[in-house]
C-alpha positions as CSV (number, residue, x, y, z in Angstrom):
1,M,113.6,142.8,85.0
2,S,110.2,142.9,86.8
3,H,108.3,139.8,87.8
4,R,105.5,140.6,85.5
5,L,107.8,140.9,82.5
6,L,109.5,137.6,83.5
7,V,106.1,135.9,83.7
8,L,105.1,137.2,80.3
9,L,108.3,136.1,78.8
10,S,108.0,132.7,80.4
11,V,104.7,132.2,78.7
12,V,106.2,132.9,75.4
13,V,109.0,130.6,76.2
14,L,106.7,127.7,77.0
15,A,104.4,128.2,74.3
16,G,106.9,129.0,71.5
17,V,110.4,128.2,72.3
18,G,109.5,124.9,74.1
19,L,108.1,123.6,70.7
20,G,111.4,124.3,69.0
21,L,113.6,122.5,71.6
22,P,114.4,119.5,69.3
23,E,115.5,121.9,66.6
24,A,117.6,124.0,69.1
25,L,119.3,120.8,70.4
26,G,119.8,119.5,66.9
27,A,121.7,122.6,66.0
28,Q,124.7,121.6,68.0
29,T,128.1,121.7,66.2
30,P,131.5,120.2,67.0
31,N,132.9,123.8,67.8
32,R,130.6,124.2,70.7
33,P,131.9,123.2,74.2
34,E,130.6,119.8,75.6
35,V,128.5,120.0,78.7
36,T,130.2,117.4,80.9
37,S,128.1,117.9,83.9
38,L,124.8,119.6,84.9
39,S,123.8,120.3,88.6
40,F,121.4,122.4,90.6
41,E,122.2,124.0,93.9
42,G,120.0,125.5,96.6
43,N,116.8,123.6,95.4
44,R,114.9,122.2,98.4
45,A,111.3,122.1,97.2
46,F,111.8,120.3,94.0
47,P,114.3,117.5,93.0
48,D,117.1,117.8,90.4
49,R,115.2,115.4,88.0
50,A,112.1,117.8,88.0
51,L,114.3,120.8,87.3
52,A,116.2,119.0,84.6
53,G,113.1,118.2,82.9
54,A,112.1,121.9,82.8
55,I,115.2,123.0,80.9
56,A,116.7,122.4,77.5
57,T,120.3,122.1,78.4
58,R,121.4,118.6,79.2
59,P,124.8,116.9,79.9
60,T,126.7,114.2,78.1
61,Q,125.4,110.7,79.2
62,C,126.0,107.1,78.7
63,R,123.6,105.6,76.2
64,S,122.8,102.6,78.3
65,L,123.7,100.9,81.5
66,L,124.9,98.0,79.4
67,L,127.5,100.3,77.9
68,Q,128.7,101.8,81.2
69,A,132.2,100.1,81.1
70,F,132.8,101.6,77.6
71,C,131.6,105.0,78.8
72,W,134.3,104.9,81.5
73,F,136.9,104.9,78.6
74,D,135.1,107.7,76.6
75,A,134.1,105.3,73.8
76,E,132.2,107.4,71.2
77,F,129.6,104.8,70.3
78,A,128.6,104.5,74.0
79,L,128.3,108.2,74.8
80,D,125.5,110.5,73.9
81,R,127.3,113.8,73.8
82,A,125.7,117.1,74.4
83,T,127.2,120.4,73.6
84,L,126.1,123.9,74.7
85,N,123.4,125.7,72.7
86,P,123.8,129.3,73.8
87,R,120.3,130.3,72.7
88,A,118.7,127.5,74.6
89,F,120.9,128.0,77.6
90,D,120.0,131.8,77.9
91,L,116.4,130.8,78.2
92,D,116.9,128.0,80.8
93,R,117.0,130.6,83.6
94,V,113.6,132.0,82.5
95,R,112.2,128.4,82.2
96,L,113.4,127.7,85.8
97,F,111.9,131.0,87.0
98,A,108.6,130.2,85.4
99,Y,108.6,126.7,86.9
100,Y,109.0,128.1,90.4
101,Y,106.6,131.0,89.8
102,Q,103.8,128.7,88.7
103,R,104.2,126.8,91.9
104,G,103.9,129.7,94.3
105,Y,107.6,130.7,94.7
106,R,107.4,134.3,93.4
107,E,110.6,135.5,95.1
108,V,112.8,132.8,93.3
109,Q,116.2,133.9,92.0
110,V,118.2,131.8,89.5
111,D,121.8,132.2,88.7
112,T,124.2,130.2,86.6
113,V,127.8,129.2,87.0
114,L,129.9,127.8,84.1
115,T,133.2,126.1,84.9
116,R,135.5,125.4,81.9
117,R,137.3,122.1,82.5
118,A,139.1,122.3,79.2
119,E,138.8,124.4,76.0
120,L,135.8,122.5,74.9
121,E,134.4,121.1,78.1
122,L,132.0,122.8,80.5
123,D,130.4,122.1,83.9
124,I,127.1,124.0,84.3
125,A,125.5,124.7,87.7
126,F,122.2,126.5,88.3
127,R,122.3,128.2,91.7
128,I,118.8,128.8,93.1
129,T,117.5,131.0,95.9
130,E,114.0,129.7,96.3
131,G,112.7,132.2,98.9
132,E,109.4,131.8,100.7
133,P,106.3,130.7,98.8
134,V,102.9,132.5,98.7
135,R,100.6,130.2,100.8
136,V,96.9,129.7,100.7
137,R,95.4,131.6,103.5
138,T,91.7,131.0,102.6
139,F,90.1,128.4,100.3
140,D,86.5,127.9,99.4
141,V,84.3,126.1,96.8
142,T,81.1,128.0,95.9
143,G,78.0,127.1,93.9
144,I,77.5,123.6,95.1
145,D,75.3,123.8,98.2
146,E,71.9,123.6,96.4
147,L,72.7,121.1,93.7
148,E,70.5,117.9,93.5
149,G,72.2,114.6,94.4
150,I,75.4,116.4,95.7
151,D,76.9,116.2,99.1
152,P,78.9,119.5,99.4
153,S,81.2,118.1,102.1
154,A,82.1,115.1,100.1
155,L,82.7,117.3,97.1
156,R,85.1,119.5,98.9
157,S,87.1,116.8,100.8
158,G,90.5,115.6,99.6
159,L,91.2,118.3,97.0
160,P,94.8,118.7,95.9
161,I,95.1,122.3,97.2
162,Q,94.4,123.1,100.9
163,V,94.8,126.0,103.4
164,G,98.6,126.3,104.2
165,D,99.9,124.8,100.9
166,P,102.0,126.9,98.6
167,M,99.7,128.8,96.0
168,N,100.6,126.3,93.2
169,R,98.8,127.0,90.1
170,I,99.3,123.3,88.9
171,E,97.6,122.0,92.1
172,I,94.8,124.7,91.8
173,Q,94.2,123.4,88.2
174,A,94.3,119.8,89.6
175,A,91.6,120.9,92.1
176,Q,89.5,122.3,89.3
177,D,89.8,119.1,87.4
178,T,88.9,117.0,90.5
179,L,85.8,119.0,91.2
180,T,84.8,118.9,87.5
181,G,85.3,115.1,87.4
182,R,83.2,114.6,90.7
183,L,80.3,116.6,89.3
184,Q,80.4,114.8,86.1
185,D,80.3,111.5,88.0
186,R,77.2,112.7,89.7
187,G,75.0,113.7,86.7
188,Y,76.4,117.1,85.6
189,P,78.1,116.5,82.3
190,E,78.5,120.3,81.5
191,A,80.0,121.3,84.8
192,E,82.7,123.9,84.8
193,V,84.9,125.3,87.6
194,F,86.4,128.8,87.5
195,P,89.1,129.9,89.8
196,N,89.3,133.3,91.6
197,L,92.7,134.1,92.9
198,F,93.8,137.1,94.9
199,I,97.1,138.0,96.6
200,P,97.1,141.2,98.8
201,S,99.9,143.5,97.8
202,G,103.1,143.1,100.1
203,T,101.9,139.8,101.6
204,R,102.6,136.1,101.1
205,D,99.0,135.1,101.8
206,G,96.7,134.1,98.9
207,E,93.0,133.7,98.7
208,V,91.6,130.9,96.4
209,E,88.0,130.6,95.5
210,L,86.7,127.9,93.0
211,D,83.4,128.9,91.5
212,V,81.2,126.0,90.2
213,F,78.8,126.3,87.3
214,A,77.1,122.8,87.2
215,G,74.5,123.1,84.6
216,S,71.6,120.8,84.2
217,R,71.5,117.3,85.7
218,A,71.3,114.7,82.9
219,T,70.5,111.0,82.2
220,F,71.8,108.6,79.6
221,G,70.0,108.6,76.3
222,R,70.4,106.3,73.3
223,I,73.5,104.1,73.0
224,E,74.9,103.5,69.5
225,V,77.5,100.6,68.9
226,T,79.7,100.6,65.8
227,G,82.9,98.7,64.6
228,N,81.8,95.2,65.9
229,E,82.1,92.3,63.5
230,E,82.3,89.0,65.4
231,V,81.1,90.2,68.8
232,E,77.3,90.7,68.9
233,E,76.0,94.1,69.9
234,A,74.0,92.6,72.7
235,V,77.3,91.3,74.3
236,I,78.7,94.9,74.1
237,L,75.7,96.5,75.6
238,R,75.4,94.2,78.5
239,M,79.0,94.9,79.4
240,L,78.1,98.6,80.0
241,P,77.3,99.4,83.6
242,F,74.6,101.9,82.6
243,G,71.6,101.9,80.4
244,E,69.2,104.4,78.8
245,G,67.5,106.6,81.5
246,D,70.3,106.1,84.2
247,V,71.8,109.2,85.8
248,Y,74.8,110.3,83.8
249,S,78.2,109.5,85.2
250,R,81.6,109.9,83.5
251,E,83.0,107.2,85.8
252,L,80.4,104.7,84.5
253,I,81.5,105.6,80.9
254,L,85.1,104.8,81.9
255,Q,84.0,101.6,83.7
256,G,82.2,100.5,80.5
257,Q,85.3,101.1,78.6
258,R,87.4,99.1,81.0
259,N,84.8,96.3,81.0
260,L,85.1,96.0,77.2
261,Y,88.8,96.1,77.2
262,G,88.7,93.3,79.8
263,L,87.0,91.1,77.2
264,D,90.4,90.9,75.8
265,I,89.1,90.7,72.1
266,F,89.0,94.5,71.4
267,R,92.3,96.3,70.5
268,Q,90.5,99.7,70.6
269,V,87.5,100.9,72.5
270,S,85.9,104.3,72.7
271,V,82.9,105.2,74.8
272,T,82.1,108.9,74.2
273,R,79.2,111.3,74.2
274,G,77.2,110.7,71.0
275,L,74.9,112.7,68.8
276,E,74.7,116.5,69.1
277,G,71.4,118.2,69.4
278,D,70.2,116.3,72.5
279,P,68.4,118.2,75.2
280,D,70.7,119.3,78.1
281,S,69.2,116.7,80.3
282,I,69.9,113.7,77.9
283,V,73.4,112.4,77.0
284,S,73.6,109.9,74.0
285,V,76.5,107.5,74.0
286,R,78.5,106.2,71.1
287,V,80.5,102.9,71.6
288,Q,83.1,102.4,68.9
289,V,85.2,99.2,69.0
290,G,88.0,97.7,66.9
291,E,88.3,94.0,67.2
292,G,91.6,92.2,67.3
293,D,92.5,88.8,66.2
294,T,90.0,86.1,67.5
295,H,92.9,83.7,68.2
296,R,96.2,84.5,69.6
297,V,99.5,82.5,70.3
298,R,102.1,83.8,72.7
299,A,105.3,82.2,73.9
300,G,108.2,83.4,76.1
301,G,110.9,82.2,78.5
302,G,113.1,83.5,81.3
303,W,115.5,82.7,84.2
304,N,115.7,83.2,87.9
305,T,117.6,81.5,90.6
306,A,114.6,79.7,92.0
307,D,113.1,78.2,88.9
308,C,116.3,78.1,86.7
309,F,115.2,78.5,82.9
310,T,111.5,78.6,82.4
311,T,109.4,78.5,79.1
312,E,105.6,79.2,78.6
313,A,103.3,79.1,75.6
314,R,99.7,80.0,75.4
315,W,96.9,79.6,72.7
316,A,93.7,81.6,73.3
317,S,90.3,81.8,71.5
318,R,88.9,85.1,72.5
319,N,85.4,84.6,71.2
320,F,84.9,81.0,71.9
321,L,81.3,79.9,71.0
322,G,80.4,83.6,70.7
323,G,79.5,86.0,73.6
324,A,83.2,87.0,73.9
325,R,83.9,83.9,76.0
326,R,87.5,82.9,76.2
327,L,89.3,79.6,76.0
328,Q,93.0,79.4,76.8
329,V,95.4,76.5,76.5
330,R,98.6,77.0,78.5
331,G,101.8,75.0,78.9
332,R,104.7,75.8,81.2
333,T,108.0,74.3,82.1
334,S,110.6,75.2,84.8
335,N,113.8,73.8,86.1
336,L,115.2,73.5,82.6
337,L,119.0,72.7,82.9
338,A,118.7,72.8,86.7
339,P,120.6,69.5,87.2
340,T,123.5,70.9,85.2
341,L,123.6,74.3,86.7
342,E,122.4,73.5,90.3
343,D,125.8,74.6,91.7
344,S,125.9,78.0,89.9
345,I,123.2,80.2,88.5
346,C,120.3,77.8,89.4
347,S,121.2,77.1,93.1
348,G,117.7,77.8,94.4
349,A,116.0,75.1,92.1
350,G,117.1,72.2,94.3
351,T,119.1,69.0,93.7
352,G,118.4,65.5,92.7
353,D,114.7,64.7,92.1
354,F,113.8,68.3,93.1
355,A,115.8,69.7,90.2
356,R,113.9,67.6,87.7
357,L,111.7,69.2,85.1
358,N,108.5,70.8,86.5
359,W,105.6,71.3,84.2
360,L,102.0,72.6,84.0
361,A,99.3,72.1,81.4
362,S,96.0,73.8,81.7
363,V,92.8,74.7,79.9
364,E,90.9,77.8,81.1
365,F,87.5,78.9,80.2
366,V,86.2,82.5,81.1
367,Q,82.4,83.5,80.9
368,P,82.6,87.4,81.1
369,W,79.1,88.0,82.1
370,I,76.9,86.3,84.9
371,F,73.8,88.3,85.5
372,S,76.0,91.5,85.6
373,P,79.0,93.0,83.9
374,R,80.6,93.0,87.3
375,N,80.6,89.2,87.5
376,T,83.0,86.7,85.7
377,L,83.0,82.9,85.8
378,N,86.3,81.1,85.5
379,A,86.9,77.4,85.2
380,T,90.3,75.8,84.8
381,A,91.4,72.1,84.4
382,F,95.0,71.4,85.0
383,A,97.7,68.8,85.4
384,E,101.1,69.6,86.9
385,R,104.3,68.6,88.5
386,A,105.6,71.2,91.1
387,S,108.5,70.9,93.6
388,V,109.4,72.9,96.7
389,P,113.1,72.2,97.0
390,D,114.1,69.9,99.9
391,V,110.4,69.8,101.1
392,Y,108.2,67.8,98.7
393,I,107.4,67.0,95.0
394,R,103.7,67.1,94.0
395,E,102.0,65.7,90.9
396,G,98.4,66.7,90.6
397,L,95.3,66.8,88.5
398,G,92.5,69.1,89.3
399,L,89.9,71.7,88.6
400,T,89.3,75.3,89.7
401,V,85.8,77.0,89.5
402,G,85.4,80.4,90.6
403,L,83.2,83.5,90.5
404,T,84.7,87.0,90.6
405,R,82.8,90.2,91.3
406,I,84.1,93.7,90.9
407,V,82.9,95.4,94.1
408,G,84.7,98.6,93.4
409,R,87.3,100.2,91.2
410,D,90.3,97.8,91.0
411,S,88.6,95.7,93.9
412,P,87.7,92.2,92.9
413,A,86.2,89.7,95.3
414,S,86.1,86.0,94.4
415,L,84.8,82.7,95.6
416,S,86.5,79.5,94.3
417,Y,86.5,75.8,94.7
418,Q,89.6,73.9,93.7
419,P,89.3,70.1,94.0
420,Q,92.5,68.1,93.0
421,L,93.9,64.7,93.3
422,S,97.6,65.0,94.1
423,S,100.3,62.6,95.0
424,L,103.6,63.4,96.9
425,S,107.1,62.2,96.8
426,A,110.2,62.9,98.8
427,A,107.9,64.2,101.6
428,D,108.9,61.4,104.1
429,V,111.2,63.7,106.2
430,F,108.4,66.4,106.2
431,F,105.8,64.1,107.7
432,C,108.3,62.4,110.1
433,T,109.6,65.8,111.5
434,N,106.3,67.7,111.7
435,F,103.9,65.0,112.8
436,L,106.0,62.0,113.9
437,V,104.6,59.8,111.1
438,C,107.9,57.9,110.3
439,S,106.7,54.4,109.3
440,T,106.9,53.6,105.6
441,A,103.3,52.2,105.5
442,E,101.8,55.4,107.0
443,I,103.9,57.7,104.7
444,V,102.8,55.8,101.7
445,V,99.2,56.5,102.6
446,L,100.0,60.2,103.0
447,E,102.0,60.4,99.8
448,A,99.5,58.5,97.7
449,G,96.8,60.1,95.6
450,N,94.6,62.1,98.0
451,R,92.0,64.8,97.5
452,L,92.7,68.4,98.4
453,A,89.6,70.5,97.9
454,P,89.5,74.0,99.4
455,L,86.8,76.5,99.2
456,T,88.3,79.9,99.1
457,L,87.0,83.5,99.6
458,G,89.4,86.2,98.3
459,F,89.4,89.9,98.1
460,S,92.0,92.4,96.7
461,R,92.1,96.2,96.3
462,D,94.7,98.1,94.3
463,Q,94.9,101.9,94.7
464,T,98.4,102.5,93.5
465,D,99.2,105.0,90.6
466,R,101.0,102.5,88.4
467,A,100.9,98.8,87.8
468,V,104.7,98.7,87.6
469,S,107.0,100.7,89.9
470,P,104.2,102.6,91.8
471,T,105.2,105.7,93.6
472,R,102.1,106.2,95.7
473,G,99.0,104.4,97.0
474,Y,98.3,101.0,98.5
475,T,97.2,97.4,97.9
476,V,95.4,95.0,100.3
477,A,94.7,91.3,99.7
478,G,93.3,88.5,101.7
479,E,92.1,84.9,101.5
480,V,90.2,82.6,103.7
481,S,90.2,78.9,102.8
482,H,88.2,75.9,104.2
483,A,88.6,72.2,103.5
484,S,86.7,69.4,105.1
485,R,84.5,66.3,104.2
486,F,81.9,68.7,103.1
487,T,84.2,70.0,100.4
488,L,85.3,66.4,99.6
489,S,88.8,66.8,100.9
490,D,91.0,64.2,102.5
491,F,92.9,66.9,104.5
492,D,90.8,69.1,106.7
493,Y,92.1,72.7,107.4
494,E,91.3,76.4,107.6
495,R,93.8,78.9,106.3
496,V,93.9,82.6,106.4
497,V,96.3,84.9,104.5
498,A,96.5,88.7,104.4
499,E,99.0,91.1,102.6
500,A,99.2,94.9,102.3
501,T,101.7,97.2,100.6
502,W,102.0,101.0,100.8
503,F,104.0,103.5,98.7
504,Q,104.8,107.1,99.3
505,S,106.8,109.6,97.1
506,L,109.5,111.5,98.8
507,P,111.6,114.4,97.6
508,R,114.2,113.9,94.8
509,D,112.1,111.1,93.2
510,V,112.7,108.8,96.1
511,V,109.9,106.3,96.8
512,L,109.3,104.6,100.2
513,G,107.6,101.1,99.9
514,T,106.5,98.9,102.6
515,R,104.9,95.5,102.6
516,I,103.6,93.2,105.4
517,R,102.2,89.6,105.0
518,G,100.7,87.3,107.7
519,G,99.2,83.8,107.6
520,W,97.7,81.2,109.9
521,L,96.9,77.6,109.2
522,G,94.7,75.4,111.4
523,A,95.0,71.7,110.4
524,S,92.6,69.0,111.4
525,S,92.5,65.3,110.9
526,F,93.5,63.3,107.8
527,R,90.7,61.2,106.5
528,G,93.1,58.4,105.2
529,F,93.9,57.4,108.8
530,R,90.3,56.5,109.7
531,G,90.2,53.3,111.6
532,T,93.9,53.5,112.7
533,D,95.6,54.6,115.8
534,R,96.2,58.0,114.2
535,E,92.6,58.7,113.6
536,G,91.9,62.3,114.6
537,Q,95.5,63.4,114.6
538,A,96.0,66.9,113.0
539,I,98.2,66.6,109.8
540,A,98.7,69.4,107.3
541,H,99.3,68.8,103.6
542,P,102.8,70.3,102.8
543,Q,101.1,72.4,100.1
544,T,99.1,74.3,102.6
545,R,102.0,75.2,105.0
546,F,103.8,78.5,105.0
547,Y,107.3,79.0,103.7
548,A,109.5,82.2,103.6
549,G,112.8,83.4,102.2
550,G,113.6,84.2,98.7
551,A,113.6,87.0,96.1
552,N,110.1,88.2,96.9
553,S,110.1,87.4,100.6
554,V,113.0,87.8,103.2
555,R,115.9,88.4,100.8
556,G,118.6,87.5,103.4
557,Y,117.6,83.8,102.9
558,P,117.4,81.3,99.9
559,Q,114.1,80.3,98.7
560,N,111.9,78.9,101.4
561,Q,114.8,78.6,103.8
562,L,113.6,80.8,106.6
563,G,111.9,79.2,109.4
564,P,111.8,75.6,110.9
565,E,114.3,73.2,109.4
566,V,115.2,69.5,109.9
567,V,118.6,67.9,109.6
568,T,118.9,64.6,107.8
569,A,121.8,62.4,108.6
570,T,122.8,59.0,107.5
571,V,123.2,56.2,110.1
572,E,126.8,55.9,108.9
573,D,127.5,59.6,109.9
574,L,126.2,58.8,113.4
575,V,127.7,55.4,114.3
576,F,131.0,55.4,112.5
577,P,134.0,57.9,113.1
578,A,134.3,60.8,110.7
579,P,136.8,60.2,107.8
580,G,140.3,60.9,109.0
581,S,139.5,60.6,112.7
582,E,142.5,59.5,114.7
583,N,140.3,58.2,117.7
584,G,139.1,55.0,116.0
585,A,135.8,53.8,117.3
586,A,135.9,56.4,120.0
587,G,135.4,59.0,117.3
588,A,131.9,57.9,116.6
589,I,129.0,60.3,117.6
590,C,126.7,57.6,118.9
591,S,126.6,53.9,119.5
592,P,124.2,51.8,117.3
593,Q,122.0,51.2,120.3
594,E,121.6,54.9,120.9
595,V,120.5,55.4,117.3
596,A,118.1,52.4,117.6
597,D,116.5,53.9,120.8
598,R,116.7,57.4,119.5
599,S,118.7,58.7,122.5
600,C,121.6,59.6,120.3
601,D,123.0,63.1,121.0
602,P,123.8,64.5,117.5
603,A,126.0,67.4,118.9
604,G,129.1,65.9,117.1
605,L,127.7,66.1,113.7
606,D,129.5,68.4,111.3
607,P,127.0,71.0,110.1
608,D,128.6,71.1,106.6
609,R,128.2,67.4,106.1
610,V,124.5,67.2,106.8
611,Q,121.5,68.3,104.7
612,A,119.1,70.9,106.2
613,R,115.6,70.8,104.8
614,P,112.8,73.4,105.4
615,T,109.6,72.0,107.0
616,G,107.3,75.1,106.7
617,G,105.0,76.2,109.4
618,S,101.5,76.9,110.4
619,A,102.1,80.7,111.1
620,V,104.1,83.3,109.1
621,L,104.8,87.0,109.5
622,E,107.1,88.7,107.0
623,G,107.5,92.4,105.7
624,N,109.7,94.7,103.7
625,L,110.8,98.3,104.1
626,E,112.4,99.6,100.9
627,L,113.7,103.0,99.7
628,R,113.9,103.2,95.9
629,F,115.9,106.1,94.3
630,P,117.1,107.0,90.8
631,I,120.8,106.6,89.8
632,R,122.1,108.9,87.0
633,N,119.3,108.3,84.6
634,S,115.7,107.0,84.5
635,D,116.7,103.5,83.4
636,L,118.9,102.7,86.4
637,G,117.7,102.8,90.0
638,G,118.9,101.6,93.4
639,V,117.3,100.4,96.6
640,A,118.1,100.1,100.2
641,F,116.0,97.7,102.1
642,V,115.3,95.9,105.4
643,D,113.3,92.6,105.3
644,F,112.0,90.8,108.4
645,G,110.1,87.8,109.1
646,Q,109.7,84.4,110.6
647,V,107.8,81.1,110.2
648,W,106.6,79.1,113.3
649,A,105.8,75.5,113.3
650,E,102.6,76.1,115.2
651,P,100.6,79.4,115.9
652,S,101.2,78.7,119.7
653,D,105.0,79.0,119.0
654,L,104.6,82.6,117.8
655,D,107.2,84.9,119.6
656,E,108.2,88.3,118.3
657,G,111.7,87.7,119.6
658,D,112.2,85.1,116.8
659,I,111.8,87.7,114.0
660,V,114.9,88.2,112.1
661,F,116.0,91.3,110.1
662,T,118.0,91.2,106.9
663,P,119.3,94.5,105.5
664,G,120.5,94.9,101.9
665,I,121.0,96.9,98.8
666,G,120.1,96.3,95.1
667,L,120.0,97.7,91.6
668,R,117.1,98.0,89.2
669,Y,117.4,98.3,85.4
670,S,114.2,99.3,83.7
671,T,113.2,97.2,80.7
672,P,109.9,96.9,78.7
673,I,109.0,93.7,80.7
674,G,109.7,95.2,84.1
675,P,112.8,96.1,86.1
676,I,115.7,93.6,86.1
677,R,116.6,93.2,89.7
678,V,119.8,92.2,91.5
679,D,119.7,92.3,95.4
680,I,122.3,91.4,98.1
681,A,121.2,91.0,101.6
682,Y,122.8,90.0,104.8
683,R,121.4,87.7,107.5
684,P,122.5,87.8,111.1
685,A,124.1,85.0,113.0
686,A,121.7,82.6,114.5
687,R,121.4,79.9,117.1
688,L,119.9,77.0,115.2
689,V,117.9,74.2,117.0
690,R,117.0,71.5,114.4
691,P,115.5,68.1,114.8
692,V,117.5,65.2,113.2
693,V,115.9,62.5,111.0
694,T,117.8,59.4,110.2
695,S,117.0,55.8,109.3
696,S,115.7,53.4,111.9
697,I,118.0,50.5,112.7
698,R,117.8,47.1,114.6
699,P,120.2,44.4,115.6
700,F,121.1,41.7,113.0
701,R,119.0,38.6,113.5
702,V,119.5,35.1,112.4
703,G,118.0,34.6,109.0
704,D,118.7,38.3,107.9
705,D,120.6,38.8,104.7
706,P,124.2,39.4,105.7
707,D,124.4,42.0,102.9
708,R,122.0,44.2,104.7
709,R,124.4,44.9,107.6
710,L,125.8,48.3,108.2
711,V,129.3,48.6,106.7
712,D,132.0,51.1,107.9
713,P,132.8,53.2,104.9
714,E,136.4,53.6,106.0
715,T,137.3,50.0,106.8
716,S,134.5,48.2,104.8
717,E,133.9,46.1,107.8
718,P,130.2,45.2,108.6
719,I,128.7,45.4,112.0
720,D,125.6,43.4,113.4
721,W,123.1,46.1,112.8
722,V,120.5,46.3,110.0
723,V,118.9,49.6,108.4
724,Q,115.1,49.4,108.2
725,D,112.8,51.1,105.8
726,E,111.3,53.4,108.4
727,L,112.6,56.9,109.5
728,A,113.5,57.8,113.0
729,R,113.5,61.2,114.6
730,L,116.1,61.5,117.4
731,D,114.9,62.7,120.8
732,Q,117.6,65.5,120.9
733,P,118.0,68.2,118.3
734,L,121.2,69.4,116.7
735,I,122.1,72.8,118.1
736,T,124.4,75.0,116.1
737,E,125.8,78.4,117.1
738,E,126.9,80.6,114.2
739,D,129.9,82.9,114.6
740,R,128.7,86.3,115.7
741,G,131.3,88.0,113.5
742,F,130.8,89.1,109.9
743,G,130.5,86.2,107.6
744,L,130.6,86.1,103.8
745,R,128.5,82.9,103.9
746,R,125.7,84.9,105.3
747,L,125.5,87.2,102.2
748,Q,122.6,86.2,99.9
749,F,122.3,87.2,96.3
750,Q,118.9,87.4,94.6
751,F,118.2,87.9,90.9
752,S,114.8,88.3,89.4
753,I,112.6,90.3,87.1
754,G,110.1,92.8,88.8
755,H,110.1,94.5,92.1
756,A,110.1,92.4,95.3
757,F,106.5,93.8,95.8
């Protein structure tokens, strides 16, 4: 059969038979053999999934990942059985030929192999010999050099088809569409692009010419608004980035549609060319909207290892006081059931006071237009209790006021001010370890209600192809914060954070994803110590420090557990022998005097009997490299990843040799709310050098309460030493060497919803 006849037949197939695929597949009968497997051999240019989507025949599959265990035992309710349709199968070879032919592979050959497993079971394989494609030898765009307001080089750059590419009709059509869109964005609404293709006989070299007919340059004419009931027409018109007399741009029409959807009150928005009969140089516009409910209530819940069970509820008025202003009241709780489940599915939520209920209550007001549709004013009042396990617990009351400006497509910049009055608890170890502030009186001042009031400038840009599970593109984001007496803050600091991600599609539906994040904190004095010996000492609020580790960070570590740590030990652990010791008093790690003067060497401490707490740092660098690939069907996917990172106590401590790498694998199951994610990662053995904090002690004095004396937990005998309220940091750290061999304890499981980045 000649190539020309096959192409003609393929057109008929795609236009006619393709429309009847559901009917053809529906004509299966029990007497037809079941297709137990379907495979492709020899395909290098296109992945199996793409080819499977081009044909009608399909294999028997499990209906859902959740039913996989039943599918292994051939349970009928779990299997979506597929039988062979001879008519559809006969045309699949033509469909595959047409698929390749359209994409420049004109020498392709397709054969089929059927292997009968049993009387009514078939394995089907398509054997493909792709051959060499016809490639573009010359490529040009004509008709644009004399157009008003057009830069020909910019119009030609970055087109989907270039010299050396296969002569892919799909990509050529994409280049036509790209050129048409660019012209329409520059004032030419009637622009058309016509392809001229030529392949010299007997060669694999193609010539591609795209001929542009631009038409007249146009401006916007009258704008008509329909469908609005509660929202005033003036509000709708001011959200449009164009007005009557502006140069026509299709992109501005789309931006106006996005702006109106962004008001969150319209369920339907259509911005189209309006009345016919206008001159070629004028384009009227019709804006048709459909309003949704003015008030909305939403509620939801979830679970992850870091926050245990969470709930959230929102009430919103989407036309508050008119003008499409929004008022939203929000409530959120986390750590539900954490004290009960802290040793199982909520291990990352902390213990004790850290595992208590966290909550947030806020009221947010949004003004969608400030002198321009690009500008939005946000104001939020909030009260919350939040905890970072084993670091601090914070209760705060505050306000956030911010102005956001859209500086480019999907590129907002913002300036915000967030004054808050917050108090801390359980942060004594944090301050004693990082800043040697160990006295109770000084810690009380630091933990009391203090003002934290940063001024923050932020920017982000999202150029990915999808909001969820992107396959190509990039994102960048950054923030610079400043807090000082000029912003009415008790803690002075500067803080810089930057993050970038990049995604690239690879053959066979594999996606390579990368992420890198870095941060720097420069802390200054704490205003609460004015007039004391510590005036001028640099002290950072724990909320401003950097932490790493967890499901969205370096996955080989639990939440916030990568980086500097401190070990807390009781005085009893240091001055009395360990339970079961056969050496009596000689089994003690240190003498009471050594604890009192802090010269105690904690090397004898059992790492499993002490508590390690993260202290955060002033510098962070972390990143991820991830391969995402499909497994069996579109709902189930797998990942292989390597995460890396480190947190340093001070920027001056930064050393690339400290960076740790944690490889791992994971599964993703697609759901309407995002992929459900399970990851397992392995962290390497490490040499841990950790400060030790304990209670300060002094000798027993005459007049002291005898009940305050230290008591040996084994013998119940008191000794003449008394525990004080202050903390003490020992002069020597606890050094622990982990076994370099494989250890199951270094495996870390992470469960969450949504990709890691």
